[in-house]
VOPAGU-2260 file (C-alpha; in pm, 1 decimal, decimal comma):
REM VOPAGU-2260
SITE   aa  ch    i         X         Y         Z
SITE  MET   A    0    1093,6   -3252,6   -3775,9
SITE  THR   A    1    1133,4   -2987,5   -3555,0
SITE  GLU   A    2     864,8   -2890,4   -3331,6
SITE  GLN   A    3     680,6   -2578,1   -3370,2
SITE  ARG   A    4     566,5   -2311,3   -3114,7
SITE  SER   A    5     254,4   -2233,4   -3068,9
SITE  THR   A    6     180,5   -1873,2   -3167,5
SITE  ALA   A    7    -165,8   -1813,1   -3035,3
SITE  ARG   A    8    -202,9   -1587,6   -2787,8
SITE  PRO   A    9    -248,8   -1686,2   -2396,0
SITE  ASP   A   10    -637,2   -1739,9   -2287,4
SITE  ALA   A   11    -784,9   -1477,8   -2016,7
SITE  ALA   A   12    -713,5   -1679,4   -1730,3
SITE  ALA   A   13    -327,5   -1766,8   -1804,9
SITE  THR   A   14    -305,2   -1340,1   -1890,6
SITE  ARG   A   15    -445,5   -1273,7   -1545,8
SITE  ALA   A   16    -259,7   -1551,4   -1368,1
SITE  ILE   A   17      88,0   -1398,5   -1492,6
SITE  GLU   A   18     -40,2    -998,4   -1476,3
SITE  THR   A   19     -91,0   -1103,5   -1057,7
SITE  VAL   A   20     247,4   -1271,5   -1025,9
SITE  PHE   A   21     401,2   -1004,7   -1203,0
SITE  ARG   A   22     177,7    -745,2    -960,7
SITE  MET   A   23     282,2    -879,9    -722,3
SITE  GLU   A   24     681,4    -897,5    -795,2
SITE  ALA   A   25     704,6    -589,1    -952,1
SITE  PRO   A   26     868,5    -393,4    -659,9
SITE  ARG   A   27    1149,7    -631,5    -641,2
SITE  ILE   A   28    1196,7    -649,7    -994,1
SITE  ILE   A   29    1193,7    -285,5   -1035,8
SITE  ALA   A   30    1439,2    -231,9    -709,1
SITE  ALA   A   31    1634,6    -498,3    -846,6
SITE  VAL   A   32    1707,5    -343,1   -1209,8
SITE  THR   A   33    1732,4      30,0   -1048,1
SITE  ARG   A   34    2062,7     -96,7    -895,2
SITE  VAL   A   35    2157,9    -234,0   -1266,1
SITE  VAL   A   36    2032,9     149,2   -1437,1
SITE  ARG   A   37    2009,5     378,9   -1147,7
SITE  ASP   A   38    1689,2     519,2   -1375,4
SITE  VAL   A   39    1354,1     407,2   -1228,0
SITE  GLY   A   40    1155,4     505,1   -1514,0
SITE  ILE   A   41    1378,4     302,8   -1754,2
SITE  ALA   A   42    1374,0       3,9   -1437,6
SITE  GLU   A   43    1008,1       5,8   -1460,7
SITE  GLU   A   44    1027,9      -1,8   -1876,8
SITE  LEU   A   45    1268,7    -322,2   -1858,6
SITE  ALA   A   46    1014,8    -478,5   -1586,4
SITE  GLN   A   47     726,7    -442,2   -1788,6
SITE  ASP   A   48     950,4    -580,9   -2096,9
SITE  ALA   A   49    1021,2    -895,6   -1891,4
SITE  LEU   A   50     641,4    -962,7   -1845,3
SITE  VAL   A   51     551,5    -932,4   -2183,4
SITE  ALA   A   52     820,2   -1247,5   -2185,8
SITE  ALA   A   53     672,5   -1385,0   -1965,4
SITE  LEU   A   54     296,1   -1370,6   -2148,0
SITE  GLU   A   55     456,4   -1526,9   -2504,0
SITE  GLN   A   56     724,0   -1800,6   -2279,9
SITE  TRP   A   57     461,8   -1932,1   -1983,0
SITE  PRO   A   58     180,0   -2046,4   -2196,6
SITE  ASP   A   59     449,1   -2275,1   -2339,4
SITE  THR   A   60     668,4   -2373,5   -2098,3
SITE  GLY   A   61     429,9   -2357,0   -1777,1
SITE  VAL   A   62     494,7   -2084,5   -1506,9
SITE  PRO   A   63     850,2   -2144,6   -1348,8
SITE  ASP   A   64     876,4   -2287,9    -988,8
SITE  ARG   A   65    1002,5   -1948,3    -899,4
SITE  PRO   A   66     847,8   -1682,0   -1112,7
SITE  GLY   A   67     965,5   -1362,1    -936,4
SITE  ALA   A   68    1331,6   -1486,8    -984,4
SITE  TRP   A   69    1219,2   -1581,1   -1351,1
SITE  LEU   A   70    1083,8   -1187,9   -1420,3
SITE  THR   A   71    1403,7   -1053,7   -1242,2
SITE  ALA   A   72    1678,9   -1265,7   -1448,1
SITE  VAL   A   73    1519,2   -1165,8   -1768,1
SITE  ALA   A   74    1438,0    -786,3   -1642,5
SITE  ARG   A   75    1822,1    -746,1   -1517,1
SITE  ARG   A   76    1968,6    -912,4   -1826,1
SITE  ARG   A   77    1831,5    -687,8   -2064,3
SITE  ALA   A   78    1914,8    -384,4   -1793,0
SITE  VAL   A   79    2285,7    -494,6   -1853,9
SITE  ASP   A   80    2225,2    -535,8   -2226,1
SITE  LEU   A   81    2106,2    -127,0   -2223,7
SITE  VAL   A   82    2408,7     -44,5   -2018,8
SITE  ARG   A   83    2621,0    -231,4   -2263,1
SITE  ARG   A   84    2466,0      -8,8   -2538,7
SITE  ARG   A   85    2452,6     342,0   -2379,2
SITE  GLU   A   86    2778,0     309,0   -2163,3
SITE  ASN   A   87    3160,1     213,3   -2139,3
SITE  TYR   A   88    3053,1    -169,1   -2030,9
SITE  ALA   A   89    3375,2    -227,9   -1863,7
SITE  ARG   A   90    3335,0      95,6   -1617,3
SITE  LYS   A   91    2945,4     -14,9   -1572,6
SITE  LEU   A   92    3044,7    -359,5   -1486,7
SITE  GLU   A   93    3251,4    -267,0   -1221,1
SITE  GLU   A   94    3017,7     -84,5   -1082,2
SITE  VAL   A   95    2721,3    -295,5   -1109,3
SITE  GLY   A   96    2952,6    -641,2   -1014,3
SITE  ARG   A   97    2782,1    -900,2    -885,1
SITE  ALA   A   98    2466,2    -836,4    -991,3
SITE  THR   A   99    2564,5    -821,7   -1300,1
SITE  GLU   A  100    2687,8   -1152,4   -1349,2
SITE  PHE   A  101    2372,2   -1293,7   -1180,5
SITE  ALA   A  102    2199,9   -1219,6   -1503,3
SITE  TYR   A  103    2341,4   -1446,3   -1655,2
SITE  GLU   A  104    2318,2   -1704,4   -1456,8
SITE  ALA   A  105    2025,3   -1916,5   -1351,7
SITE  PRO   A  106    1793,9   -1749,6   -1060,3
SITE  ALA   A  107    1960,9   -1823,2    -713,5
SITE  ALA   A  108    1763,3   -1795,2    -380,8
SITE  ALA   A  109    1658,3   -1477,8    -241,4
SITE  ASP   A  110    1825,7   -1316,1      23,3
SITE  PRO   A  111    1519,3   -1161,2     213,8
SITE  ASP   A  112    1763,0    -919,5     395,2
SITE  ASP   A  113    1874,0    -772,9      22,6
SITE  ILE   A  114    1518,8    -752,6     -73,6
SITE  ASP   A  115    1454,4    -559,3     223,5
SITE  ASP   A  116    1746,9    -341,5     139,6
SITE  ASP   A  117    1668,9    -304,3    -252,8
SITE  LEU   A  118    1294,6    -201,8    -145,1
SITE  LEU   A  119    1423,3      37,3     140,1
SITE  ARG   A  120    1664,6     198,5    -120,1
SITE  LEU   A  121    1381,3     282,5    -368,7
SITE  VAL   A  122    1144,4     393,9    -106,5
SITE  PHE   A  123    1410,1     633,7     -12,0
SITE  MET   A  124    1516,1     758,5    -372,8
SITE  SER   A  125    1160,8     797,2    -413,5
SITE  CYS   A  126    1133,1    1050,5    -209,9
SITE  HIS   A  127    1416,9    1226,5    -267,4
SITE  PRO   A  128    1359,8    1626,0    -153,2
SITE  VAL   A  129    1399,3    1730,6    -522,9
SITE  LEU   A  130    1055,9    1610,7    -590,3
SITE  SER   A  131     782,1    1744,7    -407,7
SITE  ALA   A  132     604,9    1588,3    -140,1
SITE  GLU   A  133     281,4    1488,7    -392,4
SITE  ALA   A  134     496,8    1308,2    -622,4
SITE  ARG   A  135     703,7    1141,2    -398,3
SITE  VAL   A  136     378,6     923,8    -248,3
SITE  ALA   A  137     288,1     910,8    -647,2
SITE  LEU   A  138     590,5     764,0    -716,3
SITE  THR   A  139     627,0     519,5    -472,5
SITE  LEU   A  140     298,0     397,2    -472,2
SITE  ARG   A  141     364,7     343,6    -859,8
SITE  LEU   A  142     679,6     148,1    -795,1
SITE  LEU   A  143     629,4     -49,2    -478,7
SITE  GLY   A  144     259,4     -22,3    -469,0
SITE  GLY   A  145     199,4    -143,2    -831,4
SITE  LEU   A  146     -93,9     104,5    -810,2
SITE  THR   A  147    -241,0     234,9   -1132,0
SITE  THR   A  148    -263,5     595,9   -1195,5
SITE  ALA   A  149    -666,1     590,4   -1105,0
SITE  GLU   A  150    -588,4     398,4    -792,1
SITE  ILE   A  151    -348,7     598,8    -692,8
SITE  ALA   A  152    -599,2     935,3    -729,8
SITE  ARG   A  153    -837,0     717,4    -529,2
SITE  ALA   A  154    -568,0     683,6    -265,5
SITE  VAL   A  155    -410,7    1060,0    -224,9
SITE  LEU   A  156    -763,0    1255,4    -323,6
SITE  ALA   A  157    -607,3    1404,5    -630,6
SITE  PRO   A  158    -764,5    1408,5    -994,4
SITE  GLU   A  159    -592,6    1136,8   -1220,0
SITE  PRO   A  160    -442,0    1395,2   -1483,0
SITE  THR   A  161    -247,1    1566,1   -1250,6
SITE  VAL   A  162    -134,1    1211,8   -1055,3
SITE  ALA   A  163      -5,5    1091,3   -1390,9
SITE  GLN   A  164     196,5    1437,7   -1465,6
SITE  ARG   A  165     343,0    1377,0   -1102,7
SITE  ILE   A  166     460,6    1055,2   -1200,4
SITE  VAL   A  167     604,1    1114,8   -1517,7
SITE  ARG   A  168     746,2    1430,7   -1414,8
SITE  ALA   A  169     914,9    1230,8   -1086,1
SITE  LYS   A  170    1068,1     988,1   -1300,2
SITE  ARG   A  171    1239,5    1244,2   -1543,6
SITE  THR   A  172    1375,9    1454,3   -1208,8
SITE  LEU   A  173    1477,0    1125,4   -1071,9
SITE  ALA   A  174    1682,5    1062,5   -1384,2
SITE  THR   A  175    1823,9    1446,5   -1475,3
SITE  ARG   A  176    1960,3    1500,7   -1114,6
SITE  ASN   A  177    2137,4    1165,5   -1103,9
SITE  VAL   A  178    1989,8    1051,0    -734,6
SITE  ALA   A  179    2178,8     780,4    -579,3
SITE  PHE   A  180    1969,2     467,8    -522,1
SITE  GLU   A  181    2091,4     450,2    -171,4
SITE  VAL   A  182    1959,4     463,4     213,3
SITE  PRO   A  183    2077,7     789,0     334,4
SITE  TYR   A  184    2242,0     930,9     678,6
SITE  GLY   A  185    2185,2    1152,0     895,3
SITE  PRO   A  186    2004,9    1466,1     826,2
SITE  ASP   A  187    1921,0    1357,1     457,0
SITE  ARG   A  188    1762,1    1061,3     615,3
SITE  GLU   A  189    1580,5    1240,8     835,9
SITE  ALA   A  190    1472,2    1512,2     552,3
SITE  ARG   A  191    1293,0    1213,3     366,0
SITE  LEU   A  192    1159,2    1073,2     637,2
SITE  GLY   A  193     804,9    1176,3     649,7
SITE  SER   A  194     753,7    1061,3     274,2
SITE  VAL   A  195     898,3     736,6     343,6
SITE  LEU   A  196     628,5     706,3     675,2
SITE  GLU   A  197     359,2     803,6     424,0
SITE  VAL   A  198     374,5     564,7     129,7
SITE  ILE   A  199     464,1     280,8     336,1
SITE  TYR   A  200     129,1     356,9     485,5
SITE  LEU   A  201     -50,7     389,5     173,3
SITE  ILE   A  202      77,7      52,9      57,3
SITE  PHE   A  203     -47,3     -80,1     324,1
SITE  ASN   A  204    -388,0      85,8     313,3
SITE  GLU   A  205    -386,9     -36,2     -31,1
SITE  GLY   A  206    -320,5    -323,9      40,5
SITE  TYR   A  207    -603,2    -380,1     333,2
SITE  ALA   A  208    -845,0    -269,2     122,4
SITE  ALA   A  209    -785,3    -246,2    -267,8
SITE  THR   A  210    -892,7      -8,2    -428,7
SITE  ALA   A  211   -1000,6    -166,0    -731,5
SITE  GLY   A  212   -1021,2    -467,4    -845,4
SITE  GLU   A  213   -1196,3    -821,1    -729,9
SITE  ASP   A  214    -993,9    -891,1    -409,6
SITE  HIS   A  215   -1091,5    -693,1     -78,1
SITE  LEU   A  216    -720,5    -766,4      31,6
SITE  ARG   A  217    -365,3    -768,0    -132,8
SITE  PRO   A  218    -140,2    -948,8     152,8
SITE  GLY   A  219     157,3    -872,1     -43,7
SITE  LEU   A  220     116,0    -523,4     -16,0
SITE  CYS   A  221      16,9    -569,6     374,5
SITE  GLU   A  222     317,1    -800,2     424,0
SITE  ASP   A  223     600,0    -561,0     230,0
SITE  ALA   A  224     485,3    -226,3     416,5
SITE  LEU   A  225     500,6    -440,9     760,2
SITE  ARG   A  226     849,9    -530,8     630,1
SITE  LEU   A  227     948,5    -220,6     557,3
SITE  ALA   A  228     846,8     -59,7     889,6
SITE  ARG   A  229    1046,8    -268,3    1068,0
SITE  VAL   A  230    1367,9    -214,6     875,4
SITE  LEU   A  231    1291,2     114,7     965,0
SITE  GLN   A  232    1287,6      56,5    1299,3
SITE  SER   A  233    1604,3     -93,5    1356,3
SITE  LEU   A  234    1729,5     163,6    1110,1
SITE  MET   A  235    1605,9     496,8    1334,2
SITE  PRO   A  236    1515,2     310,8    1732,5
SITE  LYS   A  237    1481,1     738,3    1867,2
SITE  GLU   A  238    1220,3     785,6    1582,3
SITE  PRO   A  239     876,5     757,4    1755,1
SITE  GLU   A  240     668,4     781,7    1397,9
SITE  VAL   A  241     850,0     564,6    1272,4
SITE  HIS   A  242     776,9     272,6    1598,9
SITE  GLY   A  243     379,4     446,4    1598,1
SITE  LEU   A  244     394,6     338,5    1218,9
SITE  ALA   A  245     489,8      14,7    1301,0
SITE  ALA   A  246     292,7     -30,1    1599,2
SITE  LEU   A  247     -18,9      33,7    1334,6
SITE  LEU   A  248      83,7    -227,0    1109,5
SITE  GLU   A  249     124,1    -475,3    1331,2
SITE  LEU   A  250    -176,1    -400,6    1492,9
SITE  GLN   A  251    -371,7    -403,4    1156,1
SITE  SER   A  252    -241,6    -686,1    1005,0
SITE  SER   A  253    -372,3    -877,2    1353,9
SITE  ARG   A  254    -730,4    -882,4    1186,0
SITE  ALA   A  255    -620,1    -984,8     866,7
SITE  ALA   A  256    -784,2   -1369,6     850,6
SITE  ALA   A  257   -1120,2   -1233,0     977,5
SITE  ARG   A  258   -1177,9    -933,8     748,6
SITE  THR   A  259   -1302,4   -1125,7     476,6
SITE  ALA   A  260   -1582,1   -1427,0     500,0
SITE  ALA   A  261   -1535,9   -1748,2     316,9
SITE  ASP   A  262   -1612,6   -1573,0     -84,5
SITE  GLY   A  263   -1422,4   -1307,6     -38,5
SITE  GLY   A  264   -1609,5   -1051,4      52,4
SITE  PRO   A  265   -1536,9    -786,3     313,3
SITE  VAL   A  266   -1628,9    -874,2     686,9
SITE  LEU   A  267   -1727,3    -533,3     930,8
SITE  LEU   A  268   -1563,4    -497,9    1254,4
SITE  LYS   A  269   -1852,3    -579,8    1491,1
SITE  ASP   A  270   -1874,3    -937,7    1253,1
SITE  GLN   A  271   -1549,0   -1058,9    1258,3
SITE  ASN   A  272   -1392,5   -1406,9    1469,4
SITE  ARG   A  273   -1197,6   -1246,9    1729,5
SITE  SER   A  274    -991,2   -1562,3    1824,5
SITE  ARG   A  275    -875,6   -1529,3    1470,5
SITE  TRP   A  276    -710,8   -1234,8    1511,1
SITE  ASP   A  277    -309,8   -1260,8    1525,4
SITE  MET   A  278    -213,7   -1255,1    1904,1
SITE  THR   A  279     170,1   -1247,0    1799,7
SITE  LEU   A  280     136,8    -949,9    1596,5
SITE  ILE   A  281     -85,4    -780,9    1830,7
SITE  ARG   A  282     215,5    -817,9    2112,9
SITE  ARG   A  283     412,0    -641,7    1848,0
SITE  GLY   A  284     176,1    -409,0    1794,4
SITE  PHE   A  285     196,0    -340,3    2174,5
SITE  ALA   A  286     547,1    -339,0    2189,8
SITE  ALA   A  287     606,3    -136,8    1911,4
SITE  LEU   A  288     366,5     121,6    2057,8
SITE  GLY   A  289     520,7     131,4    2363,2
SITE  ARG   A  290     876,9     205,2    2207,9
SITE  ALA   A  291     693,0     542,4    2058,2
SITE  ASP   A  292     568,9     639,0    2350,9
SITE  ALA   A  293     879,5     600,7    2525,6
SITE  ALA   A  294    1071,9     825,2    2213,0
SITE  ALA   A  295     804,4    1078,9    2179,5
SITE  SER   A  296     893,1    1417,4    2389,3
SITE  GLY   A  297     603,1    1609,1    2243,6
SITE  GLY   A  298     301,9    1402,7    2236,1
SITE  PRO   A  299     184,6    1093,7    2050,5
SITE  GLY   A  300     241,6    1194,3    1668,1
SITE  PRO   A  301     -38,6    1087,6    1381,0
SITE  TYR   A  302      77,7     716,5    1339,2
SITE  ALA   A  303     130,6     682,7    1725,8
SITE  LEU   A  304    -238,4     790,8    1769,5
SITE  GLN   A  305    -389,1     600,7    1487,7
SITE  ALA   A  306    -174,4     249,8    1643,5
SITE  ALA   A  307    -362,3     378,4    1978,4
SITE  ILE   A  308    -678,0     314,3    1810,1
SITE  ALA   A  309    -633,9     -15,2    1703,0
SITE  ALA   A  310    -524,8    -103,3    2032,7
SITE  CYS   A  311    -869,5      10,0    2110,8
SITE  HIS   A  312    -947,9    -263,3    1942,3
SITE  ALA   A  313    -743,1    -474,6    2012,5
SITE  ARG   A  314    -777,7    -485,5    2402,9
SITE  ALA   A  315   -1163,8    -527,1    2332,5
SITE  HIS   A  316   -1246,3    -883,5    2364,5
SITE  ALA   A  317   -1584,3    -862,5    2228,8
SITE  TYR   A  318   -1740,1    -556,8    2043,1
SITE  GLU   A  319   -1953,5    -461,0    2266,3
SITE  GLU   A  320   -1645,7    -439,3    2512,6
SITE  THR   A  321   -1473,7    -156,6    2298,5
SITE  ASP   A  322   -1375,2     180,1    2438,2
SITE  TRP   A  323   -1535,2     404,9    2157,5
SITE  ALA   A  324   -1544,7     722,1    2345,6
SITE  GLN   A  325   -1186,1     681,4    2403,3
SITE  ILE   A  326   -1161,5     590,3    2053,6
SITE  ALA   A  327   -1338,3     920,7    1925,1
SITE  ALA   A  328   -1127,1    1141,3    2168,8
SITE  LEU   A  329    -815,8    1000,3    1995,2
SITE  TYR   A  330    -968,0    1081,0    1692,8
SITE  ALA   A  331    -998,2    1466,4    1803,7
SITE  LEU   A  332    -650,3    1468,3    1883,6
SITE  LEU   A  333    -573,8    1315,2    1501,7
SITE  ALA   A  334    -777,2    1575,8    1380,0
SITE  VAL   A  335    -594,9    1838,5    1567,3
SITE  ARG   A  336    -227,7    1656,7    1433,7
SITE  ALA   A  337    -316,6    1560,7    1097,0
SITE  PRO   A  338    -654,1    1706,4     963,4
SITE  SER   A  339    -785,2    1590,0     701,9
SITE  PRO   A  340   -1170,7    1554,7     556,4
SITE  VAL   A  341   -1089,4    1115,5     617,7
SITE  VAL   A  342   -1013,3    1170,5     991,1
SITE  GLU   A  343   -1355,3    1377,0    1073,5
SITE  LEU   A  344   -1496,7    1060,1     846,7
SITE  ASN   A  345   -1339,6     761,7    1124,0
SITE  ARG   A  346   -1370,5    1052,0    1383,8
SITE  ALA   A  347   -1797,9    1052,4    1304,6
SITE  VAL   A  348   -1805,1     707,1    1310,0
SITE  ALA   A  349   -1637,6     700,5    1664,2
SITE  VAL   A  350   -1857,4     951,7    1772,3
SITE  SER   A  351   -2187,0     737,6    1653,2
SITE  MET   A  352   -2101,6     486,7    1839,0
SITE  ALA   A  353   -2016,6     680,4    2187,1
SITE  GLN   A  354   -2291,7     934,3    2123,4
SITE  GLY   A  355   -2523,8     804,1    1917,3
SITE  PRO   A  356   -2598,7     823,1    1529,8
SITE  ALA   A  357   -2735,4    1115,7    1547,8
SITE  ALA   A  358   -2412,0    1303,4    1629,9
SITE  GLY   A  359   -2242,2    1092,3    1434,2
SITE  LEU   A  360   -2426,1    1235,9    1120,0
SITE  ALA   A  361   -2364,9    1560,6    1203,3
SITE  ILE   A  362   -2042,3    1519,6    1153,7
SITE  VAL   A  363   -2058,6    1338,7     861,2
SITE  ASP   A  364   -2324,6    1612,7     715,7
SITE  ALA   A  365   -2017,2    1903,1     797,3
SITE  ILE   A  366   -1792,7    1752,6     563,9
SITE  ALA   A  367   -2010,4    1563,9     267,9
SITE  GLY   A  368   -1944,1    1890,1      64,4
SITE  GLU   A  369   -1554,6    1848,8      90,8
SITE  PRO   A  370   -1411,2    1827,4    -253,6
SITE  ALA   A  371   -1160,5    1558,9    -159,0
SITE  LEU   A  372   -1487,8    1311,3     -53,4
SITE  ARG   A  373   -1692,3    1392,4    -367,2
SITE  ASP   A  374   -1571,9    1059,3    -534,5
SITE  TYR   A  375   -1478,0     886,2    -206,7
SITE  HIS   A  376   -1714,4     579,7    -129,7
SITE  LEU   A  377   -1707,0     567,9     227,4
SITE  LEU   A  378   -1881,4     880,3     259,9
SITE  PRO   A  379   -2229,1     770,8     137,0
SITE  SER   A  380   -2198,6     421,3     318,4
SITE  VAL   A  381   -2102,4     558,5     677,3
SITE  ARG   A  382   -2405,4     778,2     583,6
SITE  GLY   A  383   -2610,6     520,1     473,1
SITE  ASP   A  384   -2497,2     281,0     812,5
SITE  LEU   A  385   -2585,2     581,5    1049,8
SITE  LEU   A  386   -2955,1     658,4     864,5
SITE  GLU   A  387   -3029,7     276,9     867,2
SITE  ARG   A  388   -2922,9     323,3    1271,2
SITE  LEU   A  389   -3165,9     583,4    1251,6
SITE  GLY   A  390   -3445,3     409,4    1121,3
SITE  ARG   A  391   -3449,6     630,1     825,5
SITE  GLY   A  392   -3454,6     356,8     623,2
SITE  GLU   A  393   -3514,3     451,5     263,2
SITE  GLU   A  394   -3220,2     724,7     258,2
SITE  ALA   A  395   -2974,1     463,5     408,3
SITE  ARG   A  396   -3061,6     242,9      68,2
SITE  ALA   A  397   -3004,3     516,9    -152,4
SITE  GLU   A  398   -2676,9     597,6       0,7
SITE  PHE   A  399   -2570,9     249,8       3,7
SITE  LEU   A  400   -2673,7     240,8    -351,7
SITE  ARG   A  401   -2448,0     562,6    -447,5
SITE  ALA   A  402   -2155,2     427,2    -237,9
SITE  ALA   A  403   -2176,4     101,0    -442,2
SITE  GLY   A  404   -2142,8     316,6    -726,5
SITE  LEU   A  405   -1842,8     480,3    -632,6
SITE  ALA   A  406   -1700,2     184,6    -531,2
SITE  ARG   A  407   -1418,0      22,5    -784,5
SITE  ASN   A  408   -1327,8    -235,5    -594,6
SITE  GLU   A  409   -1589,5    -563,6    -639,7
SITE  ARG   A  410   -1598,7    -708,3    -344,2
SITE  GLU   A  411   -1694,3    -415,7    -127,4
SITE  ARG   A  412   -1922,5    -308,5    -414,5
SITE  GLU   A  413   -2102,0    -676,1    -377,2
SITE  PHE   A  414   -2118,4    -624,1     -18,7
SITE  LEU   A  415   -2271,9    -247,6     -26,2
SITE  LEU   A  416   -2543,9    -341,4    -272,6
SITE  GLY   A  417   -2615,8    -655,3      22,9
SITE  ARG   A  418   -2681,8    -361,0     248,6
SITE  ALA   A  419   -2873,3    -162,2      -9,3
SITE  ASP   A  420   -3127,1    -457,3     -54,6
SITE  GLY   A  421   -3137,5    -531,0     319,1
């Protein structure tokens, strides 16, 4: 008798597990499929098709040993089918080459260098000058970071509908202008570098402190961003800000193991067990910062300045030994080189540690009306902390509650509610 396949929908737990795997693997899938179809919009749709196939099949067959390779193979196979339907297959087959053949074979072990190359090609493609700077950032965060439109809007402090329009138009522009899937050379590479560094930085930040969801950290995003930064170092060894960004990510990554408690909630810097900080990453960060300083001719850039701030924390063996005066001075320089309300908010924290909470609160109150910070939960969170240190408990509690109401990350919301309860 023929065995009948279950038509029941996967349960909620299985669906979440599959979607988690997809979110981790989506950038690589999109990059691999873009190599075939040369259209990031179509590549993203085909990656979604692979997710649907997984939702249909994995509850019955089980999760494959290498789920990323399975998803990539399905997406590539559908990409080749699409190429066959739309264009002359023989000509396309010659262009696609071995990537096409792979789609019809059992998935082989991926070469890490190839993954890096495809991800880097996708970054440079998404950061092409035919797009506005804002569109480059939004599209790359979507494709490589796997961020939702809402998450991107919060990351770039822009309205959600605006971000959605940027992404749609960016995909259309790349397709109509036939932008190549490649890492450019010479002036073209330099022209895109600023946007590339920015999106790698934002991808890392989303992994370091997830905007939404149940997990405070998304380590896969941090690892991808750090790997891309290291690849850029080898490609552009004379660019100080490339080394500055790499230094920043190395130093920030060094604290990852100490940033969450056993229950997954965040651990404040002052409460972190510094013996859990990764000394290998710290040494790499110091080395990259040294290369950034050596390559700089007009003073440190924004990423090198942020790396210098992270280095101050890394050099302190205990929280009480932190050189807050130096950190405040570095933030003041950063506010000149890359002014933003978020930089001012961070400067307020440093000033509060160096000069007292009242000095920090004055800076926070001066930027409280900034439109970009209207829904930014860290503004009331920082203000609550400063009020608490000033002994103004009821006001602090109200700020922590307001911050919790704005936070979309479950762990962070729980943490802020805990602070409100004292």
